[in-house]
C-alpha positions as CSV (number, residue, x, y, z in Angstrom):
1,X,71.6,105.0,108.9
2,X,71.9,108.3,106.7
3,X,69.8,108.3,103.5
4,X,70.4,112.4,102.2
5,X,73.4,114.6,102.2
6,X,72.8,117.9,101.9
7,X,76.3,120.5,101.5
8,X,76.5,124.5,101.5
9,X,79.4,126.6,101.0
10,X,82.1,123.6,101.4
11,X,84.9,123.7,99.8
12,X,85.1,123.7,96.1
13,X,81.1,123.0,96.6
14,X,78.5,126.0,96.4
15,X,75.9,123.4,97.1
16,X,75.2,119.7,97.0
17,X,72.5,117.1,97.0
18,X,72.8,113.2,97.2
19,X,69.8,111.1,97.7
20,X,69.3,107.0,98.0
21,X,72.2,106.3,100.4
22,X,72.2,102.4,101.7
23,X,74.8,100.3,103.4
24,X,77.0,100.4,101.3
25,X,77.8,104.1,98.7
26,X,80.3,104.3,96.5
27,X,81.2,107.7,94.7
28,X,82.5,108.5,91.6
29,X,83.3,111.0,88.9
30,X,86.1,112.8,87.1
31,X,88.9,114.9,89.3
32,X,87.6,118.1,91.1
33,X,84.3,117.0,90.9
34,X,83.3,117.0,94.9
35,X,84.0,113.1,95.5
36,X,86.6,114.0,98.7
37,X,84.3,116.9,99.9
38,X,81.5,114.7,100.2
39,X,82.9,112.5,102.8
40,X,84.6,115.3,104.6
41,X,81.5,117.1,105.1
42,X,80.3,113.1,106.5
43,X,83.2,112.9,108.6
44,X,82.6,116.6,110.3
45,X,78.9,115.9,110.4
46,X,78.9,112.5,112.4
47,X,81.6,114.4,114.6
48,X,80.1,117.2,114.5
49,X,80.1,118.5,118.3
50,X,83.9,118.4,117.5
51,X,85.4,121.8,116.7
52,X,88.7,120.4,115.8
53,X,87.6,118.3,112.9
54,X,88.0,121.5,110.2
55,X,91.7,121.6,110.7
56,X,92.2,117.7,110.7
57,X,90.5,117.2,107.3
58,X,93.2,119.7,106.1
59,X,95.7,117.7,107.7
60,X,94.6,115.3,105.7
61,X,94.6,116.8,102.8
62,X,98.6,117.3,103.9
63,X,97.7,121.2,104.5
64,X,99.1,122.1,108.2
65,X,98.9,125.7,108.0
66,X,96.5,127.5,110.9
67,X,96.5,131.1,110.4
68,X,93.2,133.6,110.4
69,X,94.0,133.1,106.3
70,X,94.4,129.2,106.3
71,X,90.8,128.8,108.0
72,X,88.9,130.5,104.9
73,X,90.3,127.6,103.1
74,X,87.1,125.7,104.0
75,X,84.7,127.9,103.1
76,X,83.4,128.2,99.0
77,X,85.5,130.6,97.0
78,X,87.5,131.5,100.5
79,X,84.4,133.8,101.8
80,X,83.2,132.9,105.7
81,X,81.1,135.2,105.3
82,X,78.9,131.6,103.5
83,X,79.0,129.6,106.4
84,X,79.2,126.0,106.0
85,X,76.4,123.8,106.1
86,X,76.3,120.1,106.4
87,X,73.0,118.1,107.4
88,X,72.7,114.2,107.1
89,X,69.1,112.6,106.6
90,X,68.3,109.4,108.2
91,X,67.4,107.2,111.3
92,X,68.7,110.2,113.4
93,X,69.4,113.2,111.5
94,X,72.0,115.7,112.0
95,X,72.6,119.5,111.3
96,X,75.8,121.1,111.7
97,X,77.0,125.0,110.9
98,X,80.7,126.4,110.6
99,X,81.8,129.7,110.6
100,X,84.5,131.4,111.5
101,X,84.9,133.2,115.0
102,X,86.7,136.2,115.5
103,X,88.0,138.2,118.4
104,X,90.7,141.3,120.0
105,X,92.6,139.6,122.7
106,X,93.7,142.7,125.6
107,X,96.7,140.3,125.7
108,X,99.7,142.3,124.9
109,X,102.7,140.7,122.8
110,X,105.8,142.8,124.2
111,X,108.0,141.6,121.5
112,X,105.9,143.7,119.1
113,X,105.6,147.2,121.2
114,X,108.8,149.0,119.4
115,X,107.0,147.9,116.0
116,X,105.6,151.4,115.2
117,X,102.0,150.3,114.3
118,X,99.0,150.9,115.4
119,X,97.6,147.3,116.0
120,X,99.7,145.1,118.5
121,X,97.4,143.6,120.5
122,X,97.8,139.3,120.0
123,X,94.5,138.7,118.0
124,X,92.4,135.3,118.9
125,X,90.1,133.2,115.9
126,X,89.0,130.2,115.5
127,X,85.7,127.7,114.5
128,X,82.7,127.9,115.9
129,X,80.3,125.3,115.0
130,X,76.4,125.3,115.7
131,X,74.6,121.6,115.4
132,X,71.8,119.5,116.5
133,X,70.7,116.1,115.8
134,X,67.3,114.2,115.5
135,X,64.2,116.2,116.6
136,X,65.5,118.0,119.7
137,X,64.9,121.7,119.5
138,X,68.5,122.1,120.9
139,X,71.2,124.3,119.1
140,X,74.3,123.1,120.5
141,X,77.7,124.9,120.6
142,X,81.4,124.1,120.5
143,X,84.8,126.1,119.6
144,X,87.8,125.8,118.7
145,X,90.1,129.4,119.4
146,X,93.5,129.7,117.9
147,X,95.8,132.9,119.2
148,X,98.1,134.7,116.8
149,X,101.2,133.6,117.1
150,X,101.1,130.4,119.0
151,X,99.4,128.2,116.8
152,X,100.7,125.5,118.8
153,X,98.1,125.7,120.7
154,X,94.3,126.1,120.7
155,X,91.2,126.4,123.6
156,X,88.6,124.3,123.1
157,X,84.9,124.5,124.2
158,X,82.3,121.9,123.8
159,X,78.5,122.4,125.1
160,X,78.3,119.8,128.0
161,X,74.5,119.3,127.6
162,X,75.8,117.3,123.9
163,X,77.1,114.0,124.0
164,X,78.3,112.2,121.2
165,X,76.3,109.0,120.3
166,X,77.8,108.3,117.0
167,X,81.6,107.0,116.2
168,X,83.2,107.5,112.5
169,X,86.6,107.0,111.1
170,X,87.7,108.7,107.8
171,X,90.7,106.7,105.8
172,X,92.5,109.6,103.5
173,X,93.7,107.8,100.1
174,X,97.3,108.8,101.3
175,X,96.8,106.9,104.7
176,X,99.3,103.5,104.5
177,X,98.8,101.1,106.7
178,X,100.5,101.5,110.4
179,X,99.5,100.3,113.6
180,X,97.1,97.7,113.6
181,X,98.1,95.6,116.6
182,X,95.8,96.5,119.0
183,X,92.5,96.4,117.0
184,X,94.0,92.9,116.0
185,X,94.1,92.1,119.3
186,X,90.8,93.1,120.1
187,X,89.0,90.6,117.2
188,X,91.7,87.9,118.6
189,X,89.8,88.0,121.9
190,X,86.6,88.0,120.3
191,X,88.2,84.7,118.7
192,X,87.1,86.1,115.2
193,X,90.5,86.1,113.5
194,X,89.6,82.9,111.6
195,X,87.1,85.2,109.5
196,X,90.5,87.4,108.7
197,X,92.2,84.6,107.8
198,X,89.9,83.7,105.4
199,X,89.7,87.1,103.6
200,X,93.3,87.2,103.7
201,X,94.2,83.8,102.0
202,X,91.4,84.9,98.9
203,X,94.8,88.1,98.6
204,X,97.8,84.9,99.6
205,X,97.1,81.8,99.2
206,X,99.9,80.8,100.8
207,X,98.7,82.0,104.4
208,X,98.2,79.3,106.8
209,X,97.5,80.9,110.0
210,X,97.8,84.6,111.4
211,X,98.9,85.5,115.4
212,X,99.4,88.2,117.6
213,X,102.4,87.8,118.9
214,X,104.0,90.4,121.8
215,X,102.8,93.9,119.5
216,X,103.5,92.4,116.2
217,X,101.2,90.7,113.9
218,X,102.4,87.7,112.3
219,X,102.1,85.0,109.3
220,X,102.8,81.6,108.5
221,X,103.5,81.4,105.1
222,X,105.5,77.9,105.1
223,X,108.9,79.7,105.8
224,X,110.6,78.4,109.0
225,X,109.3,81.1,110.8
226,X,106.3,83.6,111.0
227,X,106.7,87.0,108.8
228,X,105.6,90.2,110.0
229,X,102.4,91.5,108.3
230,X,104.8,94.8,107.6
231,X,107.2,92.6,105.5
232,X,103.7,91.5,103.5
233,X,102.6,93.3,100.0
234,X,100.8,96.2,100.5
235,X,97.4,95.2,99.4
236,X,97.8,92.3,102.1
237,X,98.2,94.8,104.5
238,X,95.4,97.7,103.3
239,X,92.9,95.0,102.8
240,X,93.8,94.0,107.0
241,X,93.7,98.1,107.8
242,X,90.4,98.2,106.2
243,X,88.6,95.2,108.0
244,X,89.6,96.3,111.2
245,X,88.4,100.1,110.2
246,X,85.3,98.3,109.8
247,X,85.4,96.3,113.1
248,X,86.2,99.7,114.8
249,X,83.5,101.6,113.2
250,X,80.8,99.1,114.5
251,X,77.0,100.7,114.6
252,X,78.7,103.8,113.0
253,X,80.0,105.4,110.0
254,X,83.6,104.5,107.7
255,X,84.2,106.5,105.7
256,X,87.5,105.5,102.9
257,X,89.0,107.8,100.0
258,X,90.1,106.0,97.2
259,X,89.0,102.8,98.9
260,X,90.6,100.5,96.1
261,X,93.9,102.2,96.4
262,X,97.0,99.8,96.4
263,X,95.2,96.9,95.3
264,X,95.6,94.9,92.1
265,X,92.7,94.4,89.3
266,X,92.7,90.6,89.9
267,X,91.3,91.7,93.9
268,X,89.1,94.1,93.5
269,X,86.2,91.1,93.7
270,X,88.1,89.8,96.8
271,X,87.9,93.7,97.8
272,X,84.3,93.8,97.6
273,X,83.4,90.5,99.2
274,X,84.9,91.1,102.4
275,X,83.5,94.9,103.1
276,X,80.1,93.4,102.0
277,X,80.0,91.1,104.8
278,X,82.0,92.8,107.3
279,X,80.1,95.8,107.3
280,X,77.1,94.1,107.3
281,X,78.1,92.1,110.4
282,X,79.2,95.0,112.2
283,X,76.2,97.2,111.2
284,X,78.6,100.0,109.5
285,X,77.6,102.4,106.9
286,X,80.6,102.8,104.3
287,X,81.0,105.3,101.8
288,X,84.3,105.4,99.2
289,X,85.4,107.2,96.5
290,X,86.6,105.5,93.6
291,X,88.5,106.6,90.2
292,X,89.4,103.0,89.2
293,X,86.4,101.3,86.4
294,X,88.0,97.9,87.4
295,X,86.8,98.4,91.2
296,X,83.7,98.9,89.9
297,X,83.3,96.0,87.9
298,X,84.2,93.7,90.9
299,X,81.6,95.3,92.8
300,X,79.0,94.4,90.0
301,X,80.5,90.9,89.1
302,X,80.0,90.5,92.7
303,X,76.8,91.1,93.2
304,X,75.7,88.9,90.3
305,X,77.1,85.8,92.0
306,X,74.0,83.7,93.7
307,X,76.3,84.2,97.1
308,X,76.2,87.7,96.8
309,X,72.8,88.9,95.3
310,X,70.9,89.1,98.4
311,X,73.6,92.2,99.4
312,X,72.2,94.1,95.9
313,X,69.8,96.0,98.2
314,X,72.5,97.3,100.3
315,X,74.5,98.9,97.3
316,X,74.3,102.2,96.0
317,X,76.5,104.3,93.3
318,X,76.5,107.5,92.5
319,X,78.2,109.4,89.8
320,X,79.1,113.1,91.1
321,X,79.3,116.4,88.6
322,X,80.5,119.8,89.4
323,X,79.3,122.8,87.2
324,X,81.4,125.9,87.0
325,X,78.8,127.0,90.1
326,X,80.0,124.8,92.2
327,X,76.9,122.7,92.4
328,X,77.0,119.3,92.8
329,X,74.6,116.6,91.0
330,X,74.6,113.3,91.2
331,X,73.5,110.3,89.2
332,X,72.1,107.6,91.4
333,X,72.9,103.7,90.6
334,X,70.7,101.0,92.1
335,X,72.4,97.5,91.3
336,X,70.2,97.2,88.2
337,X,70.7,100.5,86.8
338,X,75.1,99.7,87.9
339,X,74.7,96.0,86.5
340,X,73.6,97.7,82.8
341,X,76.2,100.5,82.3
342,X,78.7,98.2,83.4
343,X,77.6,95.4,80.7
344,X,77.0,98.2,78.1
345,X,80.3,99.9,79.0
346,X,78.8,103.3,79.3
347,X,80.5,106.3,80.9
348,X,80.9,105.5,84.6
349,X,83.4,107.6,85.6
């Protein structure tokens, strides 16, 4: 697991250092304090050999433009002279540097030869990723090269010496539960659907069972026939999506932006009880953001219960604060300080 994250020159963050990660890590703070950027940085460094990921994180913000100028949006103050540097320290540490690579192609755009300009060669540009892992002194390199005027395609090159051993998933705040059938099928195959059923019953007590029939997940709520899970409430489907995501990231990392999005405040305790159990059972390190004080209160309440007090040492919360210079600092809360602040109704937003 990771215990420390360092970021330089990524998006609106000039520098940041966050220490004290545990199994469950919750980030909160004011808008534009860097919460989502921290998750994206973790996503990039956990998939550091994949040069497409910088475009992926842009796409998850619904930004799908790929010109040379658009690539600069990932760099602090839109200045690619400041290379992005991300390091995650822990059991196996990682280091990643991202820069923009530019080159002039000898391919001529014949449609442009009559334009009357001195530069009608198609330009190539893209990302260059340099990375390392653990105590290995080797530096590996991957590149994504795009061609001006042909942004629907790109060329990827990866260092064949490097093999990625870590799996991670990033769930953005705008993500909607979609196709869950394949992952649920794996749970059924391993005879672990009883845990999911008990968790979903905490949200909807009327559920009697849950089954995979063909390519549909069906639930029995006592009606004349089973209903597709898609016909149930958003909170129920979101909970199922998160549970399946944890299973998918077994022995890896799960990143969730606004983890409580779509949940009623009354289900916050259920959410955290499920997350605590399933993350430990699958050896998953979770990083999540929240804007919701009810989520923080729900987590505190769960950890105060005797059945869950053993999880207190596996939870950390961080309030992120960004100044006008793009420097992000974090206030770290272990369970005791977290609970005290909640009980005293101190400023936790």
